[in-house]
Structures are given as C-alpha cells and as structure tokens.
Backbone as JSON, one array per atom type, in Angstrom:
{
  "sequence": "MRLLLDTHLLIWDFTDEVKFSPTAIALIEDERNELFYSTASTWEIAIKHAIHPDRMLLSPGKFI",
  "N": [[-24.74, -9.94, -4.45], [-22.43, -11.1, -2.15], [-18.91, -10.8, -1.73], [-16.24, -12.45, -0.6], [-12.94, -10.89, -0.23], [-10.16, -12.29, -1.37], [-6.63, -11.55, 0.0], [-4.28, -10.91, -1.2], [-5.94, -9.96, -3.77], [-6.76, -7.87, -2.53], [-4.22, -6.75, -1.97], [-3.62, -6.31, -4.71], [-5.16, -4.44, -6.04], [-4.92, -2.34, -4.29], [-2.76, -1.54, -5.17], [-2.36, -1.61, -7.57], [-1.62, -2.69, -9.67], [-2.2, -5.67, -12.23], [-3.6, -8.01, -12.29], [-6.17, -9.45, -12.51], [-8.7, -11.28, -13.95], [-11.01, -11.04, -16.69], [-13.4, -11.8, -15.55], [-13.13, -11.78, -12.68], [-12.61, -8.5, -12.63], [-15.36, -8.03, -13.25], [-17.08, -8.87, -11.35], [-16.04, -7.6, -9.67], [-16.57, -4.95, -9.68], [-19.13, -4.35, -10.18], [-21.38, -3.02, -9.16], [-23.91, -4.23, -7.41], [-23.06, -5.96, -6.13], [-21.54, -7.42, -2.77], [-18.94, -6.05, -0.87], [-16.34, -7.76, 0.27], [-13.55, -8.41, 3.31], [-11.31, -10.53, 4.99], [-10.48, -9.93, 8.55], [-8.02, -10.64, 8.67], [-6.85, -10.31, 7.13], [-5.17, -7.33, 6.88], [-3.86, -8.44, 9.12], [-1.99, -10.29, 7.47], [-0.51, -8.58, 5.37], [0.6, -7.04, 7.09], [2.73, -8.07, 8.07], [3.84, -9.7, 5.98], [4.68, -7.35, 4.73], [6.84, -5.66, 6.59], [8.63, -8.26, 6.7], [9.55, -7.53, 3.79], [10.03, -5.12, 3.13], [10.59, -3.01, 0.73], [9.95, -5.04, -1.12], [7.35, -5.01, -0.65], [4.81, -2.83, -1.12], [2.32, -1.95, -0.13], [1.71, -0.59, 2.94], [0.82, -1.42, 6.46], [-0.4, 0.59, 7.44], [-1.0, 2.38, 5.66], [-3.33, 0.44, 4.5], [-5.34, 0.59, 6.47]],
  "CA": [[-23.71, -11.27, -4.32], [-21.74, -11.03, -1.66], [-17.69, -11.17, -2.7], [-14.61, -11.98, 0.22], [-12.14, -10.98, -1.6], [-8.57, -12.78, -0.12], [-5.59, -10.83, 0.57], [-3.94, -11.5, -2.61], [-6.63, -9.42, -4.67], [-6.78, -6.89, -2.03], [-2.82, -5.79, -2.67], [-3.02, -6.15, -6.17], [-6.34, -3.56, -6.09], [-4.61, -1.18, -4.01], [-1.1, -1.3, -6.37], [-2.75, -1.24, -9.5], [-1.22, -4.42, -10.78], [-3.46, -5.91, -13.57], [-3.43, -9.69, -12.36], [-7.3, -9.91, -12.55], [-9.6, -12.18, -14.65], [-12.45, -10.03, -17.08], [-14.86, -12.08, -15.3], [-12.69, -11.19, -11.31], [-13.04, -7.26, -12.5], [-16.36, -7.78, -13.54], [-17.43, -8.97, -10.44], [-15.67, -6.47, -8.15], [-16.96, -3.33, -10.17], [-20.64, -4.77, -10.3], [-22.09, -2.17, -7.65], [-24.8, -4.95, -7.16], [-22.22, -7.27, -5.34], [-20.71, -6.74, -1.62], [-17.47, -6.94, -1.1], [-16.1, -7.92, 1.96], [-12.01, -8.7, 3.78], [-11.29, -10.83, 6.51], [-9.31, -8.9, 9.43], [-6.8, -11.32, 8.69], [-5.54, -9.55, 5.55], [-4.39, -7.19, 7.84], [-2.49, -9.33, 10.24], [-1.39, -10.69, 7.12], [-0.22, -7.2, 4.85], [1.41, -6.41, 7.97], [3.36, -9.35, 8.75], [4.42, -9.58, 4.04], [5.21, -5.39, 4.92], [7.79, -6.02, 7.79], [9.31, -9.17, 6.1], [9.94, -7.81, 2.23], [9.64, -3.53, 2.67], [11.02, -3.41, -0.61], [8.87, -5.59, -1.94], [5.4, -5.12, -0.08], [4.84, -1.24, -1.34], [1.45, -1.47, 0.57], [1.9, -0.45, 4.62], [-0.51, -1.96, 6.51], [-1.71, 1.61, 7.69], [-2.28, 2.51, 4.06], [-4.22, -0.26, 3.91], [-6.49, 0.58, 6.96]],
  "C": [[-23.05, -11.09, -3.09], [-20.02, -11.95, -1.99], [-16.68, -11.25, -1.0], [-13.22, -11.98, -0.42], [-10.48, -11.12, -0.86], [-7.31, -11.68, -0.98], [-4.6, -10.39, -1.06], [-4.67, -10.02, -3.48], [-6.48, -8.06, -4.5], [-5.17, -5.62, -2.84], [-2.98, -5.65, -4.09], [-3.99, -4.81, -6.4], [-5.32, -2.32, -5.78], [-2.69, -0.85, -4.88], [-1.29, -0.58, -7.21], [-2.02, -1.87, -10.64], [-2.55, -5.37, -11.29], [-3.1, -7.18, -13.12], [-5.28, -10.17, -12.22], [-8.14, -10.61, -13.86], [-10.27, -10.66, -15.6], [-12.96, -10.64, -16.11], [-14.46, -11.66, -13.41], [-13.78, -9.2, -11.02], [-14.1, -6.88, -12.86], [-17.66, -7.1, -12.06], [-17.13, -7.75, -9.34], [-16.34, -4.9, -8.57], [-18.66, -3.49, -10.48], [-21.44, -3.73, -8.79], [-23.31, -2.97, -7.22], [-24.55, -5.95, -6.05], [-21.92, -6.51, -3.81], [-19.86, -6.78, -1.52], [-16.7, -6.98, 0.17], [-14.69, -8.48, 2.12], [-12.61, -9.55, 4.58], [-10.14, -10.06, 6.92], [-8.22, -9.37, 9.49], [-6.34, -11.0, 7.85], [-4.93, -8.26, 6.32], [-3.38, -7.19, 8.26], [-1.59, -9.63, 8.7], [0.03, -9.64, 5.93], [0.95, -6.86, 5.89], [2.8, -7.34, 7.98], [4.77, -9.25, 7.02], [5.21, -7.99, 4.55], [6.8, -5.74, 5.64], [8.88, -6.97, 7.35], [9.98, -8.26, 5.06], [9.43, -5.93, 2.36], [9.83, -3.04, 1.5], [10.34, -3.43, -1.33], [6.7, -5.5, -1.94], [5.37, -3.28, -0.5], [3.21, -0.54, -0.31], [2.17, -1.65, 1.84], [0.62, -1.27, 5.2], [-1.37, -0.21, 7.25], [-2.09, 2.83, 6.55], [-3.12, 1.61, 3.92], [-5.45, 0.46, 4.5], [-6.76, 2.3, 6.96]]
}
C-alpha cells in the first residue's frame, strides 16, 4: 500500500511525540507499505520553524 504522510505525522515522527493511533503505527511500520510525503511538507516545516523556533524544534535542515 502507498501511504502519503501528512506534515504533522512527519513532525511527530521526527520529534518522537507519541500521537499515533495503534492502526497508524502498524501501517507506518509495515515494510510492505511505501511511505511518501509532499515536498510542501518541507515548506510547512520551514514556516512553522520560522514563526515559533522555540516550539517547533524540527528545523527544515534537520528534516531534509
């Protein structure tokens, strides 16, 4: 299955915040699934980090 990950899921994954449902964890960890994200996610992370760098600990450079 192909899964397109939302920007928030990417942020949670990189920052180790546990906000995933058990179903989401199972789908993401299943090696048979292909994970994708939009290039717009990089742009969204950059904006969030620029506005609130104290709250958005994931920088665009670290994400890339």
